[in-house]
N, C-alpha and C positions, 0 to 999 in steps of 0.2 A: 605459110610455111611450115610451121609447127604442126598444124592438123595433117598435112601431107605425111610428115615424118610419121606420126602416131598411126595412121592409116597402112603405111608400108610396113611398120614393125609387126602391127596385128596381122597383116597379109602373110608375112613372113613366118610368123608362128603358127598361123593356120595350115600353111603349106608344109612346115617342117615336122609338126606333130605326127601326121600319119607315117612319114618316112622313118622317124626315129622309132616309132612303135613297132615298126617291122623289122629293125636290126636284131641281130642276134649276138649273144656273148658265146664265147667257147673257152675251154680249159684243155690243154694238151698236156700229156705226161708221157716222157720218154727217156731213152738211153741211146746215147750216140758214141761212136767208135772213132777214132782219129786213126785212118787207115794208113796215111803217108803223110810225112810233113818234111818240107825242105826248106833250109834256111842257109843263106849264103855264108853264115859263120860257122855253123856246126855240121852242115852236110845234110844227107838224107836219112830219115829214121822211118821205120816201118813199124806197124801195129805191134809186131811180135817182139819188138825191141824193149818194150816196156808197158805194154797194153794200156796206151791213154783212152780213158772214157769221159763222158760227162753224163751227169743227170740233168734232165730239163723240166721246167714247168713253164708254159706258156699262156697267157691270157690273151684272148682275140677278141675284138669286136668287128662283126661284120656288118658291112653296109647293106641297105636293102637290095635284094636280089642275090645276095650272097656270092657275089663274084670277087670282091675286093675285102680283104680284112687287114685291119690294123693290129699288130702284134706286140707284146712286151714279153720277152722270154729271160728267164733267170737260169743260168747254167752254173752247175759245180763241177769243175774239171778235176780229175783224179787219177792216179797210176793204180793199176791192180798190181804191178811188179815195179816196185820203186827204184829208180836209178840209184847208183852209189852216191852218198853225200847229199840226196835230194829229199824232199817232202813227199809224202803221199798225196797231198794236195797241190794242184797246179794253180788253182785260183777260181775267183768267182767272175762271172761275166754276166752282164745285163745286154740284151739284144733287142732294141726297137726295130720293128721292120714292117714289111707289107708283103701279103700274098695276093696272088691274082690266081682265081680258079674258074676257068671257063665253065659255062653251064653244061650240064650233062655228062661229060667226060670226067673221070676220076683223077685228072692231073692238074698239077698247080706249079707255079713259079714263084719263088720267094727271094727277096732282098732284105738285108739287116745291116745295121751298123753296130757291131759288137764293141761294147765298151769294157776292156779289161780293168774292173775297178779294184782287184785284189790280185797281185802277182805271186805271193808267197815265195818270194826269193828268186822268182824265174825271171830273165829279161823278155819282156814282151811289149810290144807297141801298145799306146793307150787305145787306139781306135783302130779297128779293123774294117773290111768290107766282106759281108757274106752273101754268096750268091748260090741258089739251089734250086732244085726241082724235086718234086714228089708225086706220089700216087696215094689215094685214098681207097681202102676197100671197106665197104659198110658191113657192119656187124651188129646192127640192129639199134642199141642205144647209143652206140659209138662207132668211131671209124678208126680202122687200124691205119696207121701211115708208115710208108717207107720214103726215106728222104736223102738225097745226096748233096752235100754242101761243099763249097770251097771258099776258105778264108784267105784273104790277102791284108797285109797291115798298110794302113793309109798314114799314119803319122811315123815319124822319125825319132829315134833315140840314140844317144851316144853315151855309154857308160864308161868310155875310156878304153875298155878291153872288148866291148862288143857293140857293133853299130848297126842299128835296125833302121832301114829306110822304106819308104813307100814301095810296095811289091817286091821287097828283098827275100820274101818267103812266101810259102804257100802250104797250106793244110788243107786236106780233103777228108772230110767226115762222111760217114754213112750212119744214118739215125733211124729208129722205129719206136713206136709207141701207140698210145690210145688218144683219140681227139674227139672231145664231148662237146655237144652244141646245147646251150642252156636255154 
């Protein structure tokens, strides 16, 4: 029995090594703008209300064939025009996710689970759902990406004055930047 397990283990390593060798890593740098945000507690806010933006950096692991990537994104959200009584910084978000990019066409879809690790005084849910789509424009050593995303809270939170529940708010983002493959 032990001999068969060793042989299966060696066979698995021999099959996995060429697949792992063809995988790619990537780094993506960008800026995104919150175009519109609707919350059942505070109503609808447009980009021109406070100019909410986020700077993003994403690390990606592309599987062989470059169709699926597993991503880890770090975003720092901030206001260009701070609302009265608020901070310039909105907070820090970590977004583990996945992208699916069909071969040949420069289109992809994306899903992530943003974790609001720091709220900086804002009432936000801990966990969100982000779904989006984008296009890649090749520029030689990098690709320019344009991406549209929608965020929805998945967790509930009640502070006594503000109550957030799953899908009680929506935020729509538009982002752009450079995507590098290593």
